[in-house]
C-alpha positions in Angstrom: 0.0 0.0 0.0 1.2 3.5 -0.8 0.9 6.1 2.0 -0.4 9.6 1.1 2.4 12.1 1.4 0.9 15.6 1.1 -1.7 17.9 -0.3 -1.0 20.7 -2.8 -2.9 23.9 -3.7 -3.2 24.9 -7.3 -4.5 28.1 -8.9 -7.8 28.3 -10.5 -8.3 29.9 -13.9 -8.3 33.8 -14.0 -6.0 34.0 -11.0 -8.5 32.8 -8.4 -7.3 30.3 -5.8 -9.0 27.3 -4.3 -7.8 24.2 -2.5 -7.7 21.9 -5.5 -6.4 18.7 -4.0 -4.2 16.3 -5.7 -3.0 13.2 -3.9 0.6 12.3 -4.5 2.3 9.1 -3.4 5.8 8.5 -2.3 6.6 6.8 -5.5 5.4 9.8 -7.5 7.4 12.5 -5.6 10.5 10.4 -5.2 13.6 11.7 -6.9 14.9 9.1 -9.3 18.0 9.8 -11.3 17.5 13.6 -11.2 13.9 13.5 -12.4 12.6 15.2 -9.3 12.2 18.5 -11.1 10.1 17.0 -13.9 6.5 18.0 -13.6 4.7 14.8 -12.5 1.2 16.1 -11.7 -1.6 18.1 -13.3 -4.7 19.8 -11.9 -7.4 17.2 -11.8 -9.8 19.5 -13.7 -7.4 20.4 -16.4 -8.5 19.2 -19.8 -6.0 17.4 -21.9 -5.5 18.8 -25.4 -6.1 16.6 -28.4 -3.1 14.5 -29.2 -1.9 15.0 -32.7 -2.6 11.9 -34.8 0.6 10.1 -35.7 1.1 9.5 -39.4 3.6 7.5 -41.4 5.2 10.7 -42.8 7.5 12.8 -40.6 6.5 15.8 -42.8 3.5 16.5 -44.9 3.4 14.6 -48.1 3.1 17.2 -50.8 1.6 14.9 -53.4 -1.2 13.8 -51.1 -1.8 17.3 -49.9 -2.0 18.6 -53.5 -4.5 16.0 -54.6 -6.7 16.5 -51.5 -7.0 20.2 -52.0 -10.1 19.5 -54.0 -12.9 18.4 -51.6 -14.0 14.8 -52.2 -11.0 14.0 -54.3 -10.4 10.8 -52.5 -13.5 9.0 -53.8 -14.6 10.8 -56.9 -14.1 9.6 -60.5 -15.5 12.8 -62.0 -14.1 14.0 -65.4 -11.7 16.9 -64.9 -13.5 19.3 -67.2 -16.7 19.2 -69.3 -17.2 20.1 -73.0 -18.4 23.6 -73.6 -21.5 22.1 -75.3 -22.8 21.0 -72.0 -21.7 23.8 -69.7 -23.2 27.2 -69.0 -21.9 30.4 -70.5 -19.1 32.2 -68.6 -18.7 35.9 -67.7 -15.5 37.9 -68.4 -15.0 41.6 -68.6 -18.7 42.5 -68.9 -19.1 40.0 -71.7 -20.8 36.6 -71.8 -18.8 33.8 -73.5 -20.4 30.7 -75.1 -17.7 28.2 -76.0 -18.6 25.2 -78.1 -16.9 22.0 -79.3 -14.0 22.0 -76.9 -13.2 18.3 -77.1 -9.8 18.9 -78.9 -8.7 21.3 -76.1 -10.1 19.1 -73.3 -8.4 15.9 -74.7 -5.0 17.5 -74.4 -5.9 18.8 -70.9 -6.8 15.2 -69.8 -3.5 13.8 -71.1 -1.3 16.5 -69.5 -3.4 16.8 -66.3 -3.2 13.1 -65.4 0.5 13.0 -66.3 1.0 15.9 -63.9 -0.7 14.1 -61.1 1.0 10.7 -61.6 4.6 11.6 -62.5 6.8 13.5 -60.0 9.5 14.7 -62.5 6.8 15.9 -65.0 5.0 17.7 -62.1 8.2 19.5 -61.2 8.7 20.5 -64.9 5.2 22.0 -65.1 5.5 23.7 -61.7 8.5 25.6 -63.0 7.0 26.5 -66.4 5.6 29.9 -67.2 3.4 28.5 -70.0 -0.2 29.7 -69.5 -1.7 26.5 -70.8 0.3 24.3 -68.5 -0.4 26.6 -65.5 -4.1 26.3 -66.4 -3.9 22.5 -66.3 -1.9 22.6 -63.0 -4.7 24.7 -61.4 -7.3 22.3 -62.8 -5.5 19.3 -61.5 -5.0 20.8 -58.0 -8.3 22.5 -57.4 -10.8 20.9 -59.8 -13.2 22.5 -62.3 -14.5 25.8 -61.0 -16.2 28.9 -62.6 -12.7 30.4 -62.7 -11.3 27.4 -64.6 -14.1 27.6 -67.3 -13.5 31.4 -67.6 -9.7 30.7 -68.1 -10.5 28.2 -70.8 -12.5 30.8 -72.7 -9.7 33.3 -72.4 -7.2 30.8 -73.8 -9.4 29.8 -76.6 -10.3 33.3 -77.7 -6.6 33.9 -78.5 -6.5 31.1 -81.1 -10.1 31.1 -82.5 -12.2 33.8 -84.1 -14.9 35.3 -82.0 -18.5 35.8 -83.3 -19.7 39.1 -81.8 -22.8 39.6 -83.9 -24.9 39.6 -80.7 -24.2 42.5 -78.4 -22.3 41.5 -75.2 -22.2 37.9 -76.3 -19.0 36.3 -77.6 -19.4 32.9 -79.3 -16.3 30.8 -79.8 -16.4 27.6 -81.9 -13.3 25.6 -80.8 -13.8 22.7 -83.2 -10.4 21.8 -84.7 -7.8 19.2 -85.1 -6.1 18.3 -81.8 -2.8 19.2 -83.3 -3.9 22.8 -83.5 -4.3 23.0 -79.8 -0.8 21.6 -79.1 0.9 23.7 -81.8 -0.7 26.9 -80.7 -0.6 26.6 -76.9 2.7 24.7 -76.4 5.0 26.7 -78.7 7.4 27.4 -75.9 7.2 23.9 -74.3 7.7 21.7 -77.4 8.3 18.0 -77.9 11.6 18.6 -79.5 13.9 21.4 -80.7 15.4 21.4 -84.2 18.8 23.0 -85.0 19.7 23.7 -88.6 23.4 24.3 -89.2 24.8 25.2 -92.6 28.5 24.7 -93.5 28.4 28.0 -95.5 29.2 31.0 -93.2 27.4 33.3 -95.6 24.2 31.3 -95.6 21.2 33.0 -93.9 20.4 29.6 -92.5 23.9 29.3 -91.0 22.3 28.5 -87.6 18.6 28.3 -87.0 16.8 26.8 -84.0 13.0 26.1 -84.1 10.6 24.4 -81.7 8.4 21.5 -82.7 5.4 21.0 -80.3 4.5 17.8 -82.1 6.6 15.0 -83.5 5.5 14.4 -87.1 7.1 11.7 -89.3 8.0 11.6 -93.0 5.9 9.6 -95.4 8.4 6.8 -95.4 8.3 6.6 -91.6 4.5 6.6 -91.6 4.5 3.7 -94.1 6.8 1.8 -91.8 4.5 2.4 -88.9 1.5 1.2 -90.8 3.3 -1.8 -92.2 5.1 -3.0 -89.1 2.7 -1.7 -86.4 3.2 0.3 -83.3 6.1 -2.0 -82.1 8.3 -0.2 -84.6 7.7 3.2 -82.8 11.1 3.2 -81.0 13.0 2.4 -84.2 11.2 5.2 -86.1 11.8 7.7 -83.3 15.5 6.8 -83.3 15.6 7.5 -87.1 13.7 10.7 -86.4 16.3 12.1 -84.0 19.4 11.0 -85.9 21.3 13.9 -87.4 20.6 14.3 -91.0 22.9 15.9 -93.6 21.3 17.5 -96.8 22.2 20.0 -99.4 21.2 23.5 -98.3 18.0 24.7 -100.0 18.9 28.4 -100.0 19.6 29.8 -103.5 23.3 30.1 -104.4 24.4 28.7 -101.1 26.0 25.4 -102.1 26.6 24.4 -98.5 25.4 21.4 -96.6 22.8 21.6 -93.8 22.9 19.4 -90.7 19.6 18.9 -88.9 19.9 18.0 -85.2 16.8 17.2 -83.0 16.7 17.2 -79.2 13.9 15.7 -77.3 12.3 17.6 -74.4 10.2 16.8 -71.3 7.1 15.5 -73.1 6.5 13.9 -76.5 3.3 14.4 -78.4 3.7 12.0 -81.3 1.3 12.3 -84.3 0.6 8.8 -85.6 -2.4 9.7 -87.8 -1.8 8.4 -91.3 -1.8 11.0 -94.1 -2.7 8.5 -96.8 -6.3 9.0 -98.0 -8.7 6.6 -96.5 -6.2 5.1 -94.0 -6.3 5.3 -90.3 -3.9 4.0 -87.6 -5.5 1.6 -85.2 -4.2 -0.7 -82.4 -5.1 -2.0 -79.0 -4.0 -0.1 -76.0 -2.0 -3.0 -74.7 0.1 -2.9 -77.9 1.5 0.6 -77.2 5.1 0.5 -76.0 5.1 1.6 -72.3 8.8 2.7 -72.3 11.0 4.4 -74.9 14.8 4.7 -74.5 16.0 7.6 -76.7 19.0 9.9 -76.4 20.0 8.1 -73.1 16.7 9.1 -71.7 13.7 7.1 -70.5 10.2 8.1 -71.6 7.0 6.7 -70.1 3.7 6.2 -72.0 1.0 8.2 -70.3 -1.9 8.9 -72.7 -3.4 8.2 -76.1 -5.8 10.7 -77.8 -8.2 8.8 -80.0 -10.4 10.2 -82.8 -14.0 9.2 -83.4 -16.2 10.9 -86.0 -16.6 14.5 -84.8 -15.0 13.9 -81.3 -11.8 13.3 -79.4 -11.5 10.9 -76.4 -8.4 10.5 -74.2 -7.2 7.2 -72.7 -4.7 7.6 -69.9 -2.4 5.0 -68.4 -2.3 5.3 -64.6 0.7 4.4 -62.3 -1.2 1.3 -61.2 -1.1 0.0 -64.8 -4.8 0.5 -65.4 -6.3 2.4 -68.3 -9.0 5.1 -68.0 -11.2 6.7 -70.6 -11.7 10.5 -70.2 -14.5 11.9 -72.3 -15.6 15.5 -71.8 -19.2 14.7 -72.8 -19.6 12.3 -69.9 -19.6 12.9 -66.1 -17.5 10.0 -65.0 -14.2 8.5 -65.8 -14.4 4.9 -67.1 -11.9 2.0 -66.5 -11.2 0.2 -69.8 -9.5 -3.1 -70.7 -6.2 -2.5 -72.6 -6.5 -5.9 -74.1 -10.0 -5.3 -75.6 -9.9 -1.6 -76.4 -9.1 -0.9 -80.1 -8.9 2.8 -80.9 -8.1 5.0 -83.8 -5.0 6.8 -82.6 -4.1 10.4 -83.4 -1.7 11.6 -80.6 0.4 9.4 -78.3 1.9 11.1 -75.3 5.1 10.2 -73.4 6.8 12.0 -70.5 10.5 12.0 -69.6 11.3 10.1 -66.5 15.1 10.3 -66.1 18.4 10.2 -67.9 20.0 6.8 -68.3 23.5 6.6 -66.9 
């Protein structure tokens, strides 16, 4: 049995005093290895504060925090953004915008947005970019579709499409186009590759020219090989595409030789649509090469933009290995079978993972 040792008085709140009694035992007050000065008692009416829940992370996990900024993001499978055909008009600078046929724009948004969410290196690349289109996609991926997002979409589209202002205070934008127009117009400063043209003649106006290529487009011979050998030949075709090429300079009275050097960047938008009349390029999702090794760099497959009559649909490959269908005319994302899904490909997207030592 432990014998009571003493009674202590403790202050009430607001400075008042009252004989709050706390019973201490010999064991509790005993000095043991210098711990006598440690506080070993609390007022019996003091409420304990909530203990902070222990997590598996010592610091906040930025990826989880970013994803959860949007309420309900844990359980939702909602499509990131809806087609202008099924959304309400937006207001901007005292004008009302009606934006129609946005599937080409939205299909690129789906491809980049999911790549941003799933791939850390690509996320860092977009976070450091000043490109307005990429910043728009970053905001959409972090916070979801809001009135501000739909307004920003209208602002971006009005810069590349004509505006019908025949009705006062109403601006109508028809964004129907080939998906390549969206990539070429909005990713000029964040291309798939850069091309350097160097002429051996010092007097040539094309002595040294650098230009950006938002989309990788093949020659007719390369497209024929793709159609003949199938998508398995994609890496070989891309190796041929980036190999330095020496040709006679096309400038009048130059006589020099021009070297074309291509350098791949952080994402690759590869146009695989056939340019032969009546031909389309089709394959199953599972046939697409998941990894490409080019220029001592690794590139990961993230999305395929498919064309159906009058519409674009995006298929994205998640980190889990599952495929999803993102359609801006539907409310929910759908899981699809890579083995059984045959699509007409237009654009295939890869992102750079790392350099190969």
